[in-house]
A tleap script that builds the chain and sets N, CA, C and O, in Angstrom:
source leaprc.protein.ff14SB
mol = sequence {
  NMET LEU HIE ARG PHE ILE VAL LEU VAL VAL
  SER LEU ALA VAL VAL PRO LEU GLU THR LYS
  HIE LYS VAL CYS VAL THR SER VAL GLN GLY
  TYR ALA ALA GLY LEU ALA THR ILE LEU LEU
  LEU CYS ALA PHE VAL GLU THR SER VAL ILE
  TRP VAL SER MET ARG GLY THR VAL ILE TYR
  THR GLU PRO ARG ALA CYS MET PRO HIE PHE
  VAL TYR GLY ARG LEU GLY ARG ILE SER PHE
  TYR LEU ALA ARG LEU PRO SER CVAL
}
set mol.1.N position { 199.644 25.116 50.465 }
set mol.1.CA position { 199.831 23.916 49.701 }
set mol.1.C position { 198.743 22.900 50.037 }
set mol.1.O position { 198.313 22.133 49.175 }
set mol.2.N position { 198.306 22.898 51.277 }
set mol.2.CA position { 197.290 21.940 51.682 }
set mol.2.C position { 195.963 22.218 50.984 }
set mol.2.O position { 195.248 21.285 50.617 }
set mol.3.N position { 195.629 23.489 50.800 }
set mol.3.CA position { 194.363 23.800 50.141 }
set mol.3.C position { 194.381 23.355 48.681 }
set mol.3.O position { 193.340 22.977 48.145 }
set mol.4.N position { 195.540 23.390 48.031 }
set mol.4.CA position { 195.630 22.887 46.650 }
set mol.4.C position { 195.363 21.398 46.604 }
set mol.4.O position { 194.662 20.908 45.719 }
set mol.5.N position { 195.929 20.679 47.568 }
set mol.5.CA position { 195.707 19.242 47.629 }
set mol.5.C position { 194.233 18.931 47.867 }
set mol.5.O position { 193.679 18.026 47.243 }
set mol.6.N position { 193.604 19.671 48.759 }
set mol.6.CA position { 192.185 19.444 49.046 }
set mol.6.C position { 191.336 19.718 47.810 }
set mol.6.O position { 190.404 18.968 47.522 }
set mol.7.N position { 191.646 20.778 47.084 }
set mol.7.CA position { 190.902 21.085 45.858 }
set mol.7.C position { 191.074 19.978 44.825 }
set mol.7.O position { 190.115 19.607 44.149 }
set mol.8.N position { 192.284 19.449 44.697 }
set mol.8.CA position { 192.510 18.360 43.750 }
set mol.8.C position { 191.739 17.104 44.119 }
set mol.8.O position { 191.147 16.457 43.255 }
set mol.9.N position { 191.743 16.760 45.396 }
set mol.9.CA position { 191.030 15.557 45.830 }
set mol.9.C position { 189.530 15.728 45.617 }
set mol.9.O position { 188.858 14.803 45.161 }
set mol.10.N position { 189.012 16.886 45.937 }
set mol.10.CA position { 187.576 17.132 45.745 }
set mol.10.C position { 187.228 17.097 44.258 }
set mol.10.O position { 186.195 16.549 43.874 }
set mol.11.N position { 188.089 17.681 43.420 }
set mol.11.CA position { 187.802 17.667 41.981 }
set mol.11.C position { 187.873 16.257 41.407 }
set mol.11.O position { 187.144 15.937 40.468 }
set mol.12.N position { 188.736 15.414 41.955 }
set mol.12.CA position { 188.783 14.024 41.511 }
set mol.12.C position { 187.522 13.273 41.914 }
set mol.12.O position { 187.043 12.417 41.171 }
set mol.13.N position { 186.991 13.588 43.074 }
set mol.13.CA position { 185.809 12.880 43.559 }
set mol.13.C position { 184.524 13.379 42.919 }
set mol.13.O position { 183.566 12.618 42.784 }
set mol.14.N position { 184.490 14.641 42.523 }
set mol.14.CA position { 183.246 15.236 42.044 }
set mol.14.C position { 183.017 14.996 40.549 }
set mol.14.O position { 181.875 14.816 40.126 }
set mol.15.N position { 184.073 14.990 39.753 }
set mol.15.CA position { 183.913 14.862 38.306 }
set mol.15.C position { 183.381 13.469 37.978 }
set mol.15.O position { 184.017 12.467 38.303 }
set mol.16.N position { 182.226 13.406 37.342 }
set mol.16.CA position { 181.647 12.090 37.036 }
set mol.16.C position { 182.353 11.431 35.849 }
set mol.16.O position { 182.823 12.113 34.939 }
set mol.17.N position { 182.420 10.114 35.871 }
set mol.17.CA position { 183.017 9.376 34.763 }
set mol.17.C position { 182.007 9.023 33.679 }
set mol.17.O position { 182.398 8.614 32.586 }
set mol.18.N position { 180.744 9.170 33.954 }
set mol.18.CA position { 179.711 8.781 32.996 }
set mol.18.C position { 179.336 9.939 32.071 }
set mol.18.O position { 178.174 10.342 32.011 }
set mol.19.N position { 180.309 10.460 31.365 }
set mol.19.CA position { 180.045 11.501 30.384 }
set mol.19.C position { 180.434 10.984 29.017 }
set mol.19.O position { 181.038 9.918 28.902 }
set mol.20.N position { 180.093 11.731 27.977 }
set mol.20.CA position { 180.446 11.285 26.639 }
set mol.20.C position { 181.927 11.511 26.331 }
set mol.20.O position { 182.440 11.010 25.330 }
set mol.21.N position { 182.609 12.264 27.189 }
set mol.21.CA position { 184.039 12.507 27.022 }
set mol.21.C position { 184.822 11.752 28.100 }
set mol.21.O position { 185.644 12.332 28.809 }
set mol.22.N position { 184.555 10.462 28.206 }
set mol.22.CA position { 185.145 9.653 29.271 }
set mol.22.C position { 186.671 9.617 29.189 }
set mol.22.O position { 187.345 9.603 30.218 }
set mol.23.N position { 187.219 9.602 27.970 }
set mol.23.CA position { 188.676 9.547 27.813 }
set mol.23.C position { 189.316 10.820 28.351 }
set mol.23.O position { 190.343 10.759 29.027 }
set mol.24.N position { 188.715 11.980 28.056 }
set mol.24.CA position { 189.252 13.247 28.553 }
set mol.24.C position { 189.179 13.317 30.070 }
set mol.24.O position { 190.139 13.735 30.717 }
set mol.25.N position { 188.071 12.919 30.633 }
set mol.25.CA position { 187.893 12.989 32.077 }
set mol.25.C position { 188.881 12.061 32.765 }
set mol.25.O position { 189.466 12.423 33.786 }
set mol.26.N position { 189.071 10.864 32.212 }
set mol.26.CA position { 190.024 9.922 32.787 }
set mol.26.C position { 191.442 10.471 32.716 }
set mol.26.O position { 192.220 10.317 33.657 }
set mol.27.N position { 191.776 11.111 31.602 }
set mol.27.CA position { 193.105 11.699 31.454 }
set mol.27.C position { 193.326 12.830 32.459 }
set mol.27.O position { 194.381 12.916 33.087 }
set mol.28.N position { 192.324 13.691 32.603 }
set mol.28.CA position { 192.434 14.794 33.557 }
set mol.28.C position { 192.544 14.259 34.978 }
set mol.28.O position { 193.318 14.783 35.779 }
set mol.29.N position { 191.779 13.223 35.297 }
set mol.29.CA position { 191.864 12.647 36.637 }
set mol.29.C position { 193.233 12.025 36.872 }
set mol.29.O position { 193.759 12.102 37.982 }
set mol.30.N position { 193.815 11.413 35.856 }
set mol.30.CA position { 195.152 10.848 36.002 }
set mol.30.C position { 196.188 11.921 36.263 }
set mol.30.O position { 197.048 11.762 37.129 }
set mol.31.N position { 196.109 13.012 35.518 }
set mol.31.CA position { 197.040 14.121 35.744 }
set mol.31.C position { 196.829 14.757 37.122 }
set mol.31.O position { 197.794 15.124 37.792 }
set mol.32.N position { 195.584 14.885 37.536 }
set mol.32.CA position { 195.303 15.473 38.843 }
set mol.32.C position { 195.805 14.566 39.968 }
set mol.32.O position { 196.308 15.053 40.980 }
set mol.33.N position { 195.670 13.259 39.794 }
set mol.33.CA position { 196.183 12.331 40.809 }
set mol.33.C position { 197.706 12.415 40.876 }
set mol.33.O position { 198.278 12.385 41.965 }
set mol.34.N position { 198.359 12.518 39.734 }
set mol.34.CA position { 199.813 12.682 39.721 }
set mol.34.C position { 200.238 13.978 40.381 }
set mol.34.O position { 201.214 14.004 41.130 }
set mol.35.N position { 199.518 15.045 40.111 }
set mol.35.CA position { 199.830 16.329 40.725 }
set mol.35.C position { 199.624 16.288 42.230 }
set mol.35.O position { 200.415 16.856 42.983 }
set mol.36.N position { 198.565 15.619 42.670 }
set mol.36.CA position { 198.322 15.490 44.107 }
set mol.36.C position { 199.448 14.700 44.772 }
set mol.36.O position { 199.865 15.025 45.883 }
set mol.37.N position { 199.935 13.666 44.095 }
set mol.37.CA position { 201.048 12.885 44.641 }
set mol.37.C position { 202.307 13.728 44.747 }
set mol.37.O position { 203.011 13.674 45.756 }
set mol.38.N position { 202.595 14.507 43.711 }
set mol.38.CA position { 203.773 15.373 43.733 }
set mol.38.C position { 203.649 16.411 44.836 }
set mol.38.O position { 204.630 16.701 45.521 }
set mol.39.N position { 202.460 16.976 45.020 }
set mol.39.CA position { 202.260 17.956 46.089 }
set mol.39.C position { 202.485 17.340 47.469 }
set mol.39.O position { 203.088 17.968 48.340 }
set mol.40.N position { 202.004 16.117 47.669 }
set mol.40.CA position { 202.217 15.459 48.953 }
set mol.40.C position { 203.696 15.173 49.192 }
set mol.40.O position { 204.190 15.370 50.302 }
set mol.41.N position { 204.405 14.716 48.172 }
set mol.41.CA position { 205.837 14.449 48.321 }
set mol.41.C position { 206.609 15.733 48.608 }
set mol.41.O position { 207.504 15.746 49.454 }
set mol.42.N position { 206.268 16.802 47.913 }
set mol.42.CA position { 206.926 18.089 48.169 }
set mol.42.C position { 206.649 18.580 49.583 }
set mol.42.O position { 207.546 19.096 50.250 }
set mol.43.N position { 205.421 18.423 50.036 }
set mol.43.CA position { 205.089 18.839 51.405 }
set mol.43.C position { 205.865 18.017 52.421 }
set mol.43.O position { 206.316 18.555 53.433 }
set mol.44.N position { 206.030 16.719 52.169 }
set mol.44.CA position { 206.793 15.868 53.077 }
set mol.44.C position { 208.257 16.294 53.118 }
set mol.44.O position { 208.848 16.381 54.195 }
set mol.45.N position { 208.848 16.561 51.948 }
set mol.45.CA position { 210.257 16.963 51.905 }
set mol.45.C position { 210.453 18.313 52.593 }
set mol.45.O position { 211.395 18.480 53.368 }
set mol.46.N position { 209.585 19.264 52.321 }
set mol.46.CA position { 209.709 20.581 52.943 }
set mol.46.C position { 209.528 20.499 54.459 }
set mol.46.O position { 210.236 21.178 55.201 }
set mol.47.N position { 208.593 19.679 54.923 }
set mol.47.CA position { 208.401 19.500 56.358 }
set mol.47.C position { 209.632 18.863 56.995 }
set mol.47.O position { 210.022 19.234 58.102 }
set mol.48.N position { 210.239 17.912 56.303 }
set mol.48.CA position { 211.463 17.283 56.813 }
set mol.48.C position { 212.599 18.290 56.914 }
set mol.48.O position { 213.337 18.296 57.900 }
set mol.49.N position { 212.746 19.137 55.908 }
set mol.49.CA position { 213.800 20.159 55.930 }
set mol.49.C position { 213.558 21.132 57.086 }
set mol.49.O position { 214.493 21.494 57.799 }
set mol.50.N position { 212.329 21.547 57.267 }
set mol.50.CA position { 212.006 22.471 58.359 }
set mol.50.C position { 212.283 21.823 59.703 }
set mol.50.O position { 212.867 22.453 60.585 }
set mol.51.N position { 211.872 20.568 59.872 }
set mol.51.CA position { 212.060 19.879 61.135 }
set mol.51.C position { 213.544 19.721 61.470 }
set mol.51.O position { 213.958 19.954 62.605 }
set mol.52.N position { 214.347 19.321 60.467 }
set mol.52.CA position { 215.784 19.137 60.704 }
set mol.52.C position { 216.461 20.469 60.979 }
set mol.52.O position { 217.334 20.549 61.843 }
set mol.53.N position { 216.074 21.514 60.260 }
set mol.53.CA position { 216.741 22.802 60.443 }
set mol.53.C position { 216.411 23.454 61.783 }
set mol.53.O position { 217.142 24.342 62.223 }
set mol.54.N position { 215.339 23.040 62.437 }
set mol.54.CA position { 214.984 23.618 63.730 }
set mol.54.C position { 215.643 22.912 64.902 }
set mol.54.O position { 215.511 23.360 66.042 }
set mol.55.N position { 216.342 21.831 64.650 }
set mol.55.CA position { 216.991 21.093 65.735 }
set mol.55.C position { 218.322 21.725 66.098 }
set mol.55.O position { 218.951 22.394 65.278 }
set mol.56.N position { 218.740 21.508 67.327 }
set mol.56.CA position { 220.026 22.014 67.788 }
set mol.56.C position { 219.983 23.493 68.128 }
set mol.56.O position { 218.920 24.111 68.181 }
set mol.57.N position { 221.186 24.053 68.359 }
set mol.57.CA position { 221.320 25.476 68.659 }
set mol.57.C position { 222.362 26.064 67.720 }
set mol.57.O position { 222.868 25.383 66.828 }
set mol.58.N position { 222.673 27.328 67.929 }
set mol.58.CA position { 223.663 27.986 67.086 }
set mol.58.C position { 225.031 27.338 67.263 }
set mol.58.O position { 225.762 27.142 66.292 }
set mol.59.N position { 225.366 27.013 68.480 }
set mol.59.CA position { 226.684 26.432 68.755 }
set mol.59.C position { 226.666 24.917 68.576 }
set mol.59.O position { 227.628 24.347 68.061 }
set mol.60.N position { 225.591 24.259 68.992 }
set mol.60.CA position { 225.491 22.796 68.897 }
set mol.60.C position { 224.805 22.426 67.584 }
set mol.60.O position { 223.577 22.359 67.519 }
set mol.61.N position { 225.591 22.187 66.549 }
set mol.61.CA position { 225.052 21.943 65.210 }
set mol.61.C position { 224.984 20.468 64.850 }
set mol.61.O position { 224.588 20.134 63.734 }
set mol.62.N position { 225.351 19.594 65.741 }
set mol.62.CA position { 225.359 18.153 65.450 }
set mol.62.C position { 223.989 17.610 65.012 }
set mol.62.O position { 223.945 16.792 64.093 }
set mol.63.N position { 222.873 18.025 65.623 }
set mol.63.CA position { 221.579 17.496 65.174 }
set mol.63.C position { 221.238 17.856 63.720 }
set mol.63.O position { 220.390 17.211 63.105 }
set mol.64.N position { 221.892 18.876 63.177 }
set mol.64.CA position { 221.625 19.275 61.784 }
set mol.64.C position { 222.649 18.695 60.812 }
set mol.64.O position { 222.783 19.196 59.696 }
set mol.65.N position { 223.362 17.668 61.205 }
set mol.65.CA position { 224.412 17.092 60.365 }
set mol.65.C position { 223.849 16.493 59.072 }
set mol.65.O position { 224.559 16.442 58.067 }
set mol.66.N position { 222.605 16.044 59.075 }
set mol.66.CA position { 222.018 15.447 57.872 }
set mol.66.C position { 221.394 16.485 56.938 }
set mol.66.O position { 220.861 16.121 55.890 }
set mol.67.N position { 221.450 17.751 57.291 }
set mol.67.CA position { 220.845 18.806 56.472 }
set mol.67.C position { 221.413 18.868 55.060 }
set mol.67.O position { 220.632 19.063 54.129 }
set mol.68.N position { 222.725 18.715 54.832 }
set mol.68.CA position { 223.222 18.739 53.444 }
set mol.68.C position { 222.601 17.654 52.571 }
set mol.68.O position { 222.427 17.858 51.370 }
set mol.69.N position { 222.264 16.507 53.153 }
set mol.69.CA position { 221.627 15.448 52.370 }
set mol.69.C position { 220.256 15.888 51.868 }
set mol.69.O position { 219.892 15.603 50.727 }
set mol.70.N position { 219.503 16.572 52.706 }
set mol.70.CA position { 218.198 17.083 52.280 }
set mol.70.C position { 218.351 18.131 51.181 }
set mol.70.O position { 217.606 18.131 50.200 }
set mol.71.N position { 219.323 19.022 51.354 }
set mol.71.CA position { 219.525 20.083 50.366 }
set mol.71.C position { 219.944 19.499 49.021 }
set mol.71.O position { 219.430 19.905 47.979 }
set mol.72.N position { 220.885 18.537 49.040 }
set mol.72.CA position { 221.305 17.914 47.786 }
set mol.72.C position { 220.188 17.069 47.183 }
set mol.72.O position { 220.080 16.966 45.961 }
set mol.73.N position { 219.367 16.472 48.020 }
set mol.73.CA position { 218.210 15.740 47.511 }
set mol.73.C position { 217.231 16.657 46.794 }
set mol.73.O position { 216.708 16.313 45.734 }
set mol.74.N position { 216.987 17.821 47.374 }
set mol.74.CA position { 216.107 18.800 46.722 }
set mol.74.C position { 216.713 19.282 45.416 }
set mol.74.O position { 216.005 19.444 44.421 }
set mol.75.N position { 218.040 19.514 45.414 }
set mol.75.CA position { 218.716 19.954 44.196 }
set mol.75.C position { 218.617 18.886 43.110 }
set mol.75.O position { 218.403 19.206 41.941 }
set mol.76.N position { 218.770 17.634 43.489 }
set mol.76.CA position { 218.634 16.544 42.522 }
set mol.76.C position { 217.228 16.450 41.970 }
set mol.76.O position { 217.043 16.213 40.776 }
set mol.77.N position { 216.224 16.636 42.834 }
set mol.77.CA position { 214.836 16.588 42.380 }
set mol.77.C position { 214.537 17.720 41.404 }
set mol.77.O position { 213.883 17.514 40.382 }
set mol.78.N position { 215.016 18.906 41.725 }
set mol.78.CA position { 214.796 20.050 40.832 }
set mol.78.C position { 215.527 19.850 39.514 }
set mol.78.O position { 214.992 20.182 38.456 }
set mol.79.N position { 216.744 19.311 39.559 }
set mol.79.CA position { 217.500 19.051 38.328 }
set mol.79.C position { 216.785 18.031 37.454 }
set mol.79.O position { 216.749 18.168 36.232 }
set mol.80.N position { 216.216 17.007 38.084 }
set mol.80.CA position { 215.464 16.005 37.334 }
set mol.80.C position { 214.255 16.625 36.646 }
set mol.80.O position { 213.982 16.337 35.480 }
set mol.81.N position { 213.525 17.483 37.375 }
set mol.81.CA position { 212.351 18.123 36.784 }
set mol.81.C position { 212.752 19.067 35.650 }
set mol.81.O position { 212.075 19.121 34.623 }
set mol.82.N position { 213.843 19.808 35.826 }
set mol.82.CA position { 214.283 20.721 34.775 }
set mol.82.C position { 214.804 19.972 33.557 }
set mol.82.O position { 214.634 20.435 32.429 }
set mol.83.N position { 215.434 18.827 33.768 }
set mol.83.CA position { 215.909 18.032 32.634 }
set mol.83.C position { 214.737 17.434 31.864 }
set mol.83.O position { 214.811 17.276 30.646 }
set mol.84.N position { 213.665 17.103 32.561 }
set mol.84.CA position { 212.485 16.532 31.926 }
set mol.84.C position { 211.603 17.576 31.266 }
set mol.84.O position { 210.780 17.244 30.413 }
set mol.85.N position { 211.766 18.830 31.652 }
set mol.85.CA position { 210.883 19.895 31.179 }
set mol.85.C position { 210.859 20.043 29.662 }
set mol.85.O position { 209.764 20.144 29.107 }
set mol.86.N position { 211.982 20.063 28.952 }
set mol.86.CA position { 211.897 20.217 27.500 }
set mol.86.C position { 211.210 19.053 26.803 }
set mol.86.O position { 210.673 19.231 25.710 }
set mol.87.N position { 211.210 17.861 27.404 }
set mol.87.CA position { 210.589 16.710 26.745 }
set mol.87.C position { 209.078 16.695 26.900 }
set mol.87.O position { 208.393 15.953 26.197 }
set mol.88.N position { 208.550 17.504 27.808 }
set mol.88.CA position { 207.096 17.508 28.051 }
set mol.88.C position { 206.387 18.382 27.101 }
set mol.88.O position { 205.163 18.499 27.165 }
savepdb mol mol.pdb
quit
């Protein structure tokens, strides 16, 4: 996932704005910036889930008490994206 983010950032920096298709380039850069933001947010959420799930032991599950909140948050995010999908 990190390499995708790096490719997006490099492509945003490399594409020049001084072309005759400035509107297209600006639109593509806007979409790429949005995609980079979504990738960073997804990486943060996945890292949080991994970090929380590694806490505690098999018998001592108290440190993982907030895990259902992360799972339901991910489910809500996926539901939002799927609900928005037909409108795109």
